[in-house]
C-alpha positions as CSV (number, residue, x, y, z in Angstrom):
1,M,0.0,0.0,0.0
2,L,1.4,3.4,-1.0
3,T,0.9,6.5,1.1
4,L,0.3,10.0,-0.4
5,Y,3.9,11.1,0.3
6,E,5.1,8.2,-1.9
7,I,2.8,9.2,-4.7
8,V,3.1,12.9,-4.7
9,S,6.3,13.9,-6.6
10,T,7.7,16.8,-4.6
11,G,5.3,19.3,-3.1
12,L,1.7,20.3,-3.3
13,F,0.5,23.6,-4.5
14,L,-2.8,25.3,-5.5
15,T,-3.3,26.9,-8.9
16,G,-6.1,27.7,-11.3
17,R,-6.7,25.7,-14.4
18,R,-4.0,25.4,-17.0
19,P,-4.3,24.7,-20.7
20,G,-4.1,20.9,-21.3
21,D,-4.8,19.9,-17.7
22,T,-6.0,16.3,-17.4
23,I,-7.1,14.2,-14.5
24,R,-8.1,10.6,-14.0
25,P,-11.1,10.9,-11.8
26,K,-11.5,8.1,-9.2
27,G,-14.0,5.5,-10.4
28,R,-14.2,6.7,-14.0
29,G,-11.5,4.5,-15.4
30,V,-10.5,7.2,-18.0
31,S,-8.5,10.4,-18.1
32,K,-10.5,13.5,-18.8
33,K,-9.4,17.0,-19.8
34,L,-10.4,19.5,-17.1
35,S,-12.3,21.5,-19.8
36,A,-14.5,18.4,-20.5
37,L,-15.0,17.8,-16.8
38,F,-16.1,21.4,-16.2
39,K,-18.4,21.2,-19.1
40,E,-20.0,17.9,-17.9
41,A,-20.5,19.5,-14.5
42,G,-22.2,22.6,-16.0
43,Y,-19.5,25.0,-14.7
44,T,-19.8,28.6,-16.1
45,R,-16.6,30.3,-17.4
46,A,-16.5,32.4,-14.2
47,R,-16.7,29.3,-12.0
48,R,-14.0,27.6,-14.0
49,D,-11.7,30.6,-13.7
50,T,-12.0,30.5,-9.9
51,C,-11.9,26.8,-9.3
52,L,-8.8,25.7,-7.3
53,I,-6.7,22.8,-8.4
54,L,-4.4,21.0,-5.9
55,R,-1.5,19.6,-7.9
56,D,2.1,18.3,-7.8
57,E,4.7,18.6,-10.5
58,N,3.0,15.7,-12.4
59,G,-0.4,17.4,-12.6
60,P,-3.7,17.8,-10.9
61,L,-4.5,15.7,-7.9
62,L,-7.8,17.3,-6.9
63,V,-10.3,19.7,-8.6
64,C,-11.9,21.3,-5.6
65,G,-15.5,20.2,-5.2
66,L,-15.4,18.1,-8.4
67,A,-12.9,15.2,-8.7
68,I,-9.9,13.5,-7.1
69,D,-7.3,11.8,-9.2
70,E,-7.0,8.1,-8.8
71,R,-3.3,8.4,-7.8
72,A,-4.3,10.6,-4.8
73,A,-7.6,8.9,-3.8
74,P,-7.4,7.0,-0.5
75,E,-8.7,3.5,-0.1
76,I,-10.5,2.1,3.0
77,G,-7.9,1.8,5.8
78,D,-5.4,4.2,4.3
79,E,-4.1,7.1,6.3
80,A,-5.3,10.3,4.6
81,V,-5.0,14.1,4.7
82,R,-8.2,16.0,4.7
83,V,-8.0,19.3,2.8
84,S,-10.8,21.8,3.2
85,F,-11.4,25.0,1.3
86,E,-13.6,27.9,2.3
87,A,-14.8,30.7,0.1
88,M,-13.9,34.1,1.3
């Protein structure tokens, strides 16, 4: 069993969306471009522009409120870090 610190390449940081971003949402079995994921969820352009992305140097790990990448998703019994975001 791998822990998050073994999966995350170097450090974690928050950004907005970037051109070409992709994520492999847990349970979907396929990689999706963030643009397609936002469209499926009905996000407006304004919401897409303010959506936070938790990432490492290999790409998105979490799209806040929308999806978690398979490589960062904990399984039952795993130790996990809970990350919360609050609108200001």
